[in-house]
MIGUDO-624694 format. One record per residue (C-alpha): residue number from 1; x, y negated, z. Coordinates in Angstrom, 2 decimals. Each point is the difference from the previous one (the first is absolute). Layout:
BEGIN
   nr       px       py       pz
  NUM        X        Y        Z
...
***
This chain:
BEGIN
   nr       px       py       pz
    1    87.24    92.63    31.57
    2     3.26    -0.56     2.78
    3     2.49    -2.12    -0.87
    4     2.04     3.37     0.00
    5    -1.66     1.50    -2.91
    6    -0.09    -2.93    -2.13
    7     3.55    -0.27     0.37
    8    -0.16     3.62    -1.15
    9    -2.09    -1.00    -3.16
   10     2.49    -2.61    -0.54
   11     3.17     1.73    -0.18
   12    -1.51     2.72    -2.07
   13    -1.35    -2.89    -2.60
   14     3.54    -1.86    -0.08
   15     1.27     3.93    -0.78
   16    -1.82     0.29    -2.85
   17     0.58    -3.39    -1.38
   18     3.51     0.61     0.19
   19    -0.71     2.91    -1.91
   20    -2.51    -0.71    -2.44
   21    -2.47     1.99    -2.09
   22     1.12     2.58    -2.18
   23    -1.00    -0.78    -3.86
   24    -0.44     3.39    -0.74
   25    -2.13     1.61     0.84
   26    -1.99    -2.63     2.13
   27    -0.24    -3.00    -2.12
   28    -0.23     1.75    -3.25
   29    -3.05     1.97     1.49
   30    -1.46    -2.90     0.99
   31     0.38    -1.39    -3.22
   32    -1.17     3.48    -1.50
   33    -3.35    -0.49     1.83
   34    -0.86    -3.59    -1.11
   35     0.72     0.91    -3.25
   36    -2.07     2.99    -0.24
   37    -2.99    -2.13     1.31
   38     0.80    -2.50    -2.70
   39     0.08     2.46    -2.25
   40    -3.42     1.70     0.70
   41    -1.58    -3.44     0.35
   42     1.10    -0.95    -3.72
   43    -1.18     3.59    -1.14
   44    -3.73    -0.12     1.54
   45    -0.01    -3.84    -2.03
   46     0.88     1.34    -3.18
   47    -2.36     2.85     0.35
   48    -3.21    -1.53     1.67
   49     0.61    -3.57    -1.38
   50     2.16     0.03    -2.81
   51     1.41    -2.83    -2.29
   52    -1.85    -0.96    -3.26
   53     2.34     0.23    -2.94
   54     0.88    -2.97    -1.97
   55    -0.90     0.45    -4.27
   56     3.07     1.37    -1.69
   57     2.76    -2.28    -0.32
   58    -0.45    -2.14    -3.23
   59     3.26    -1.92    -1.01
   60    -2.29    -2.44    -2.45
   61    -2.31    -0.73     2.65
   62     1.03    -3.61     1.15
   63    -2.87    -0.51     2.14
   64     1.17     2.62     2.33
   65     1.70    -1.79     2.84
   66     3.04     2.50     1.26
   67     0.84    -0.26     3.74
   68     1.89     2.66     2.46
   69    -1.51     1.37     3.01
   70    -0.69    -1.88     3.02
   71     3.30     0.58     1.82
   72     2.04    -1.11    -2.73
   73    -2.16    -2.82    -0.66
   74     2.53    -2.63     1.96
   75     3.00     1.18    -2.28
   76    -1.83    -0.90    -2.94
   77    -1.06    -2.85     1.60
   78     3.68    -0.64     1.03
   79     1.06    -0.17    -3.85
   80    -1.86    -3.21    -0.63
   81     2.84    -1.81     1.59
   82     2.49     1.41    -2.29
   83    -0.76    -0.60    -3.03
   84     1.98     0.56    -3.62
   85     3.61     0.27     0.63
   86    -0.03     0.41     4.11
   87    -2.85     2.75    -0.23
   88     3.17     2.45     0.79
   89    -0.30    -1.88     3.67
   90    -3.27     1.26     0.67
   91     0.06     3.21    -1.86
   92     3.48     0.89     1.32
   93     2.30    -2.02     2.86
   94    -3.11    -0.49     2.63
   95    -1.37     3.17    -0.01
   96     3.30     1.50     0.34
   97     1.02    -1.84     2.45
   98    -2.89     0.84     2.37
   99     0.68     3.66    -0.75
  100     3.76    -0.71     0.97
  101    -1.20    -1.65     3.01
  102    -2.24     3.03     1.09
  103     2.93     2.19    -0.45
  104     2.56    -2.31     1.97
  105    -2.15    -0.46     2.91
  106     0.79     2.49     2.22
  107     3.43    -1.09    -0.28
  108    -1.10    -3.76     0.00
  109    -2.60     0.35     3.31
  110     2.13     0.59     3.01
  111    -2.27    -1.24     2.68
  112    -0.73     2.36     2.47
  113    -3.24    -1.17     1.12
  114    -3.19     1.17    -1.16
  115    -2.30    -2.45     1.28
  116    -1.86    -2.40    -2.40
  117     1.01    -2.87     2.13
  118     3.73     0.77    -0.17
  119    -0.06     0.45    -3.87
  120    -0.80    -3.22    -1.40
  121     2.20    -0.57    -2.74
  122    -0.69     3.49    -1.74
  123    -3.77    -0.43     0.85
  124     0.35    -3.94    -1.72
  125     1.75     1.92    -3.22
  126    -2.67     2.32    -0.45
  127    -2.91    -2.18     0.88
  128     1.29    -2.06    -2.56
  129     0.51     2.83    -2.69
  130    -3.60     1.42     0.59
  131    -1.59    -3.33     0.01
  132     1.63    -0.77    -3.09
  133    -1.00     3.26    -1.86
  134    -3.95    -0.45     1.63
  135     0.24    -3.41    -1.63
  136     1.25     0.81    -3.41
  137    -2.83     2.99     0.00
  138    -2.73    -2.48     0.53
  139     1.13    -2.56    -2.43
  140     0.45     2.57    -2.56
  141    -3.76     1.28     0.78
  142    -1.05    -3.55    -0.25
  143     1.35    -0.97    -3.27
  144    -1.04     2.99    -2.11
  145    -2.71    -0.64    -2.13
  146    -3.14     2.48     0.44
  147     0.58     3.32    -2.21
  148    -2.54     0.41    -2.63
  149    -2.51     2.57     1.19
  150     0.23     3.30    -2.44
  151    -1.60     3.17     0.69
  152     1.70     2.98    -0.81
  153    -2.13     2.89    -1.21
  154     1.55     2.84     1.89
  155    -2.62     2.70    -0.40
  156    -1.30     1.81    -3.15
  157    -3.58    -1.70     0.30
  158     1.47    -3.50     0.07
  159     2.83     0.75    -2.75
  160    -3.09     1.58    -1.86
  161    -2.06    -3.52     0.66
  162     2.97    -2.45    -0.91
  163     1.09     2.09    -2.81
  164    -3.77     0.38    -1.54
  165    -0.26    -4.09     0.53
  166     3.70    -0.59    -1.77
  167    -1.02     2.53    -3.07
  168    -3.09    -1.89    -0.39
  169     1.66    -3.33     0.34
  170     3.18     0.53    -2.17
  171    -0.95     3.30    -2.52
  172    -3.29     0.38    -0.91
  173    -0.08    -2.45    -2.88
  174     2.48     2.70    -2.00
  175    -0.19     3.29     1.88
  176    -4.01     0.15     0.77
  177    -1.32     0.10     3.26
  178     0.22     3.76     0.18
  179     3.49    -0.43    -1.79
  180    -1.58     1.89    -2.83
  181     1.45    -2.74    -2.49
  182    -1.33    -1.04    -3.05
  183     0.05    -3.27    -2.36
  184     1.42    -3.34     1.69
  185    -2.39    -2.48    -0.74
  186     0.57    -3.05     2.59
  187     3.86    -0.22     0.12
  188     1.76    -2.42    -2.41
  189     2.30     1.09    -2.18
  190    -1.42     3.78     0.61
  191    -3.24    -0.21    -2.02
  192    -0.83     3.51    -1.35
  193     2.39     1.92     1.54
  194    -0.68     3.23     1.01
  195     0.96     1.04     3.04
  196     0.54     4.00     1.16
  197    -1.71     1.37     3.03
  198     1.98    -0.01     2.79
  199    -2.40     1.86     2.25
  200     0.66     3.56    -1.58
  201     2.33     2.93     0.63
  202     2.12    -1.58    -2.73
  203     1.19    -2.90     2.38
  204    -0.93     1.64     3.65
  205     2.09     3.01    -0.41
  206     3.36    -1.16    -1.50
  207     0.43    -3.06     1.58
  208     1.26    -0.44     3.58
  209    -1.43    -2.84     2.71
  210     3.85    -1.32    -0.77
  211    -0.78     0.15    -3.59
  212    -2.94    -1.68     0.38
  213     1.12    -2.91     1.90
  214     2.78    -0.82    -2.22
  215    -2.18    -0.20    -2.53
  216    -2.47    -2.26     1.79
  217     2.52    -2.21     1.14
  218     2.70     0.00    -2.92
  219    -2.74    -0.07    -2.54
  220     0.06     1.43    -3.47
  221     1.11    -2.91    -2.16
  222     0.07     2.29    -3.35
  223    -3.86     1.08     0.47
  224    -0.99    -3.93     0.60
  225    -0.24     1.06     4.15
  226     1.27    -3.02     1.97
  227     2.28     0.76     3.49
  228    -2.64    -0.33     2.94
  229     3.39     0.44     2.99
  230     1.15    -3.59     1.50
  231     3.58     1.26    -0.74
  232    -0.60    -0.20    -3.77
  233    -2.37    -2.82    -0.05
  234    -3.23     1.48     0.65
  235    -2.67    -0.95     3.07
  236     0.17     3.30     1.97
  237     1.85     0.86     2.99
  238     1.55     3.73     0.67
  239    -2.65     0.89     2.39
  240    -2.74    -1.61    -2.27
  241     1.24     2.00    -2.97
  242     0.18     3.63     2.31
  243    -3.38    -0.97     0.55
  244    -0.84     0.20    -3.85
  245     1.64     3.21    -0.30
  246    -1.62     1.58     3.18
  247    -3.50    -0.87    -1.60
  248     1.35     1.43    -3.22
  249     1.22     3.35     1.26
  250    -3.02     0.65     2.14
  251    -2.92    -1.59    -2.43
  252     1.77     2.25    -3.11
  253     1.78     2.98     0.87
  254    -1.90     2.68     0.66
  255     3.14     1.86     1.93
  256    -0.10    -2.83     2.85
  257    -2.32     0.96     2.89
  258    -1.32    -3.27     1.59
  259    -0.33     0.51     3.76
  260    -3.40     0.04     1.53
  261    -0.56    -3.15     1.41
  262     1.74    -1.99    -3.10
  263    -2.74     1.57    -1.89
  264    -2.58    -1.50     2.14
  265     1.84    -3.30     0.13
  266     0.10    -0.26    -3.65
  267    -3.64     0.82    -0.41
  268    -2.00    -2.58    -1.57
  269    -2.93    -0.86     2.86
  270    -3.52     2.03    -1.59
  271    -3.27    -1.49     0.12
  272    -2.63     1.26     1.88
  273    -3.64    -0.10    -1.41
  274    -1.37    -3.32    -0.11
  275     3.18    -1.77     0.86
  276     1.16    -3.01    -1.48
  277     3.71    -0.16    -0.95
  278     1.92    -3.13     1.19
  279     2.95    -1.59    -1.78
  280     2.79     0.38     2.61
  281    -0.78     3.79     0.69
  282    -1.52     1.24    -3.26
  283     0.97    -2.28    -2.83
  284     3.28    -1.55     0.78
  285     2.05     3.30    -0.47
  286    -1.93     0.66    -3.31
  287     1.00    -3.46    -1.45
  288     3.85     0.41     1.67
  289     0.30     3.48    -1.83
  290    -1.66    -0.49    -3.56
  291    -0.30    -3.90    -0.43
  292     2.65    -2.44     1.55
  293     2.70     1.08    -2.01
  294    -1.62    -1.70    -3.02
  295    -2.45    -2.57     2.05
  296     3.06    -2.70     1.70
  297     1.28    -3.05    -1.39
  298     2.10    -0.02    -3.17
  299    -1.96     2.73    -1.87
  300    -2.22     0.42    -2.56
  301    -3.27     0.37     1.76
  302    -2.38    -2.86    -0.73
  303     0.99    -1.73     3.02
  304    -1.66     2.85     2.35
  305     2.23     0.49     2.92
  306    -1.17     2.89     2.49
  307     2.73    -0.55     2.94
  308    -2.81    -1.10     2.56
  309    -3.69     0.34     0.52
  310    -0.21    -4.08    -0.83
  311     1.94     0.54    -3.56
  312    -2.04     3.11    -0.84
  313    -3.57    -1.80     0.39
  314     1.10    -3.80    -1.60
  315     3.16     0.21    -2.16
  316    -0.31     0.46    -3.91
  317    -0.64    -1.14    -3.00
  318    -3.93     1.47    -0.07
  319    -0.13    -0.45     3.78
  320    -1.91     1.41     1.90
  321     1.23     3.36    -0.96
  322    -2.05     1.50     2.74
  323    -4.04    -0.98     0.63
  324    -0.84     1.60     3.66
  325    -2.88     2.43    -1.00
  326     0.44    -0.12    -3.59
  327     1.32     3.18    -1.80
  328     0.43    -1.86    -2.76
  329     2.64    -1.93     1.31
  330     3.32     0.03    -2.42
  331     1.93     1.97     2.28
  332    -2.54     2.86     0.00
  333    -0.31     0.00    -4.01
  334     3.65    -0.20    -0.31
  335     0.60     3.26     2.35
  336    -2.79     1.53    -2.00
  337     1.96    -0.31    -3.09
  338    -2.07    -2.49    -1.69
  339     1.62    -2.99    -2.28
  340    -1.08    -3.20     0.87
  341     1.08    -3.61    -0.04
  342     1.93    -0.04     3.01
  343     1.47     2.71    -0.64
  344     0.70     3.70    -1.21
  345    -0.24     3.65     2.09
  346     1.81    -0.51     3.26
  347     2.63     1.61     0.90
  348     0.86     0.06    -3.67
  349     1.68     3.12    -0.06
  350    -1.93     2.23     2.10
  351    -3.77     0.35     1.02
  352    -0.73    -0.63     4.21
  353    -0.79     2.64     1.70
  354    -4.04     0.49     0.28
  355     0.38     0.25     3.65
  356     1.89    -3.28    -0.32
  357    -2.38    -1.92    -2.31
  358    -2.82     1.25     2.29
  359     1.74    -1.96     2.58
  360     0.14    -3.38    -1.67
  361    -3.59     0.26    -1.31
  362    -1.16     0.77     3.69
  363     2.14    -3.00     0.84
  364    -1.59    -2.05    -2.45
  365    -3.41     0.93     0.68
  366     0.32    -0.37     3.78
  367     0.64    -3.64    -0.43
  368     4.47     0.38    -0.41
  369     0.78    -0.23     3.83
  370     3.08    -1.12     0.93
  371     0.72     1.52     3.40
  372    -1.33     3.28     1.65
  373    -2.25    -2.20     2.12
  374    -1.76    -1.40    -2.83
  375    -0.02     3.50    -1.69
  376    -1.75     1.20     3.23
  377    -2.76    -2.17    -0.19
  378    -0.81     0.40    -3.33
  379    -0.07     3.66     0.36
  380    -2.28    -0.31     3.37
  381    -2.34    -2.41    -2.30
  382     0.22     2.47    -3.01
  383    -0.90     3.37     2.67
  384    -3.17     1.85    -0.90
  385    -2.76     0.43     2.93
  386     0.40     2.94     1.29
  387    -2.72     2.88    -0.98
  388    -3.46    -0.53     1.46
  389     0.87    -3.17     1.22
  390    -2.09    -3.20    -1.24
  391     1.98    -2.87    -0.54
  392    -1.24    -3.07     1.88
  393    -0.49    -3.27    -1.76
  394     1.66    -2.96     0.77
  395    -2.30    -2.56     1.34
  396     0.10    -3.03    -2.16
  397     1.70    -3.48     1.64
  398    -1.88    -3.20     0.59
  399    -0.26    -2.03    -3.27
  400     2.31    -2.44    -0.44
  401     0.20    -3.20    -1.67
  402     0.69     0.03    -3.45
  403     2.69    -2.83    -1.61
  404    -2.05     0.08    -2.82
  405    -3.55     1.42    -1.42
  406    -1.26     1.62     2.94
  407    -1.52     3.27    -0.88
  408     1.66     1.00    -3.50
  409    -0.89     3.49    -0.42
  410     0.64     0.10    -3.63
  411     2.30    -2.48    -1.68
  412     0.37    -1.55    -3.64
  413     1.91     2.48    -2.10
  414     3.02    -1.17    -1.48
  415    -0.15    -0.06    -3.52
  416     2.79     2.12    -1.81
  417     0.14     1.83    -3.40
  418     3.65     1.44     0.65
  419     0.57     3.78     1.24
  420     0.06    -0.48     3.55
  421     2.66     1.88     2.18
  422     0.51     0.39     3.84
  423     2.24    -2.62     0.26
  424    -2.58    -2.17    -2.14
  425    -2.79     1.37     2.67
  426     1.94    -1.46     2.98
  427     0.77    -3.42    -1.41
  428    -3.53    -0.37    -1.89
  429    -1.14     1.05     4.10
  430     2.11    -2.66     1.27
  431    -1.46    -2.51    -2.14
  432    -3.69     1.32     0.40
  433     0.52    -0.95     3.58
  434     0.99    -3.13    -0.15
  435    -3.02    -1.04    -2.25
  436    -2.06     1.91     2.52
  437     1.57    -1.82     2.75
  438     0.73    -3.28    -1.12
  439     3.60    -0.03     1.37
  440     3.73    -0.40    -1.54
  441     2.27     2.76     0.14
  442     2.07    -1.34     2.82
  443    -3.41     0.33     2.06
  444    -0.20     3.77    -0.63
  445     2.08     2.17     2.86
  446     0.26     3.06    -1.86
  447     0.80     3.33     1.91
  448     1.43     2.64    -2.11
  449    -0.60     0.69    -3.56
  450    -2.84     0.80    -1.82
  451    -0.95     4.06    -0.13
  452    -2.66     2.11    -1.36
  453    -2.29     1.49     2.78
  454    -3.96     1.49     0.02
  455    -2.62    -2.13     2.31
  456    -1.68     2.38     2.24
  457    -3.02     0.08    -2.64
  458     2.81     1.57    -2.41
  459     0.23    -3.16    -2.17
  460     3.09    -0.52    -1.47
  461     1.70    -3.19     0.92
  462     3.34    -1.64    -0.02
  463     0.54    -1.09     3.49
  464     1.61    -3.58    -0.31
  465     1.42    -2.20     3.10
  466    -1.43    -1.41     3.10
  467    -0.29    -3.54     0.34
  468     0.96    -1.89     3.38
  469    -3.79     0.64     1.65
  470     1.10     4.04    -0.66
  471    -2.41     0.72    -2.23
  472     0.03     2.34    -2.74
  473    -0.91    -0.44    -3.76
  474    -0.57     2.54    -2.86
  475     0.69    -0.36    -3.27
  476    -1.92     2.56    -3.02
  477     2.75     0.30    -2.54
  478    -3.09     1.27    -2.28
  479    -1.70    -2.89    -0.13
  480     2.71    -2.68     1.35
  481    -1.88    -1.23     2.75
  482     0.11    -0.58     3.48
  483    -2.37     2.54     1.22
  484    -0.08    -0.12     4.01
  485     0.94    -2.13     2.64
  486     0.41     2.05     3.26
  487     0.79    -1.87     3.67
  488     0.99     4.13     0.81
  489     4.11    -0.08     0.11
  490    -0.40     4.11    -1.05
  491    -1.88     2.19    -2.36
  492    -1.91     2.73     1.65
  493     1.57     3.28    -0.45
  494    -2.07     1.86    -2.88
  495    -2.00     3.14     1.16
  496     1.79     3.37    -0.49
  497    -1.22     2.62    -2.27
  498    -1.50     3.26     1.96
  499     2.57     1.83    -2.12
  500     2.62    -0.40    -2.10
  501    -1.47    -0.75    -3.77
  502     1.42     2.26    -3.30
  503     2.13    -1.20    -2.63
  504    -2.88    -0.07    -2.30
  505    -2.40    -1.66     2.42
  506     2.69    -2.94     0.27
  507    -0.07    -0.17    -3.73
  508    -3.66    -0.34    -0.29
  509     0.26    -2.90     2.82
  510     2.83    -1.64    -1.79
  511    -2.01     0.20    -3.42
  512    -2.98    -1.43     1.77
  513     1.72    -2.65     1.82
  514     1.76    -1.41    -3.53
  515    -3.28     0.18    -1.59
  516    -2.00    -1.64     2.78
  517     2.80    -3.11    -0.20
  518     0.99    -0.24    -4.11
  519    -3.07     0.36    -1.97
  520     1.87     0.65    -3.25
  521     2.03     2.85     1.74
  522    -1.53     2.86    -1.55
  523     1.15    -1.76    -3.76
  524     3.09    -0.37     1.16
  525     0.84     3.13     1.61
  526     0.74     1.79    -2.92
  527     2.50    -2.00    -1.11
  528     2.13     0.28     3.35
  529     2.14     2.75     1.39
  530    -1.16     1.44     2.92
  531     2.18     1.76     2.67
  532    -0.79     1.17     3.35
  533     2.91     0.92     2.84
  534    -0.38     1.08     3.93
  535     2.38    -1.26     1.98
  536    -0.33     1.29     3.48
  537    -3.25    -1.54     1.82
  538    -0.47    -1.99    -3.34
  539    -1.32     0.35    -3.12
  540     0.38    -2.47    -3.30
  541    -2.09    -0.04    -2.69
  542     1.68    -2.16    -2.76
  543    -1.42    -1.09    -3.42
  544     2.52    -1.85    -2.12
  545     0.03    -1.89    -3.37
  546     3.15     0.05    -2.52
  547     1.09    -3.20    -0.77
  548     0.08    -1.06    -3.94
  549     3.93    -0.17     0.39
  550    -0.09     3.60     1.18
  551     2.88    -0.72     2.55
  552    -2.75    -1.07     3.08
  553    -1.94     2.53     1.65
  554    -1.95    -1.53     2.63
  555    -2.77     1.06     2.03
  556    -3.34    -1.46    -1.02
  557    -1.88     1.38     3.30
  558     1.45     1.96     2.63
  559    -1.93     1.18     3.35
  560     1.49     1.92     2.60
  561    -1.86     2.09     2.62
  562     1.02     1.09     3.75
  563    -1.62     4.03    -0.04
  564    -3.21    -0.73     1.65
  565    -0.88    -2.31    -3.19
  566     0.30    -3.45     1.84
  567     1.61    -2.39    -2.62
  568     4.23    -0.52     0.74
  569     0.85    -2.62    -2.89
  570    -1.35    -1.36    -2.60
  571     2.05    -1.62    -2.74
  572    -1.30    -0.92    -4.09
  573     0.87    -2.59    -2.99
  574    -2.90    -1.57    -1.72
  575     0.73     0.10    -3.77
  576    -1.34    -2.20    -2.23
***
């Protein structure tokens, strides 16, 4: 480019600079393009990324820390330096001066130069302002305590799950697990009060969601119902009350159609054949729905708490209320509506559905595993061999040195003249092992709980603990002797029958076992009540004796078979 062309360009540039650029349509057109691009960006973020909603605002929630959006945090932090009576300086004076300065800026800034090196005053002032905004924003973010994480139930499935759990904790003891009402037995001051059902058309049809919300939040003091909303002295937030209302509406109002995805999500997991339930997946939801409302501290429950696995297994005045492998456990007897020393029929107002009772029974029979992984291992151990498949024998381990007498296949029986329950069997088995091994209690490394099982030969045993050397000991509850010391870590699986046995064949087999184990069974049988029940792949045969008090109908003998005739469980009570 020669000097003449350069001079011509410079003259045109000088002329254009003197004329300037029109705000409309030139500048505003560029602004519109940039604004439209930002709008498209924000729209895409809102559609494809989104921002999770916080729980509904609750003025009674003192744990919530209110903060403005990030671009206003510097103003929020600025107010901390103008407390009390001078707060108006930070809220009105300083922001007002800043806006006024921006308004007057075209009249104040008369500098004809555009290069940043010749606009040091303007850049210095704006640099100080921007730096102050950044510093105040950082200080506000750093000094803000972490917000408590509260997950908002946004979908119907989440609201149903949350509402079911909250209903089980706060409402079941008066209104029943399914809203059936009935007599209140465990609420101080309301014992004997009859509560009407809330799961029928008389309530669900005329009462809107708003009405149900207000009743739960404000209560009905005249009828003895306390308020549950935080604004009225209760414990529940608006979001939690709405979840309970959603659960009630979709559970008991036949006009409300639950979406398919919510129906699937709200269904309790089903059990496959041979599957052992776990506490986490199958049992905990039952306890939360039907039991936790009463079995918490401060209620009349014999100190039996049911909020966690540890409490379920260990707490209570009559602990243990669950003995793995024992269908005579207190919990199983009470859900079967028996009146025992540990308590009466549970739940008190309405019996559990048969399928829920079966889950509890299979859980106890499977060893009461806590996690799904433990239940899966138990399920594999209970799985029958495939048709035509011969189970392999487990090779015995090498003989291990013993800490006491070396070859005890049968220990001295422990003399007792009192009736022996399953709990007593476990205690006597431990005592027999101490005598057998010559060890103190602290030297035994127990693995799991005692449970009924059957050896490969078909003999009934109570399989008791393993010591530090990995040996299994079996205790015969009939003779009350340690009858087997086995170096193998697991029993060989029983040989399956070629075809399922009929009820008559299983009944005959149960009587044969009873007569073989109990010589006087034929004499006692006439005084016993006989029952048989088919529960899925298991068939139970039970003989009961009516106690003298006529209030305790306890099993005298119970044998459960699989369809192939293998013994799945055995329970008995020795009577004088």
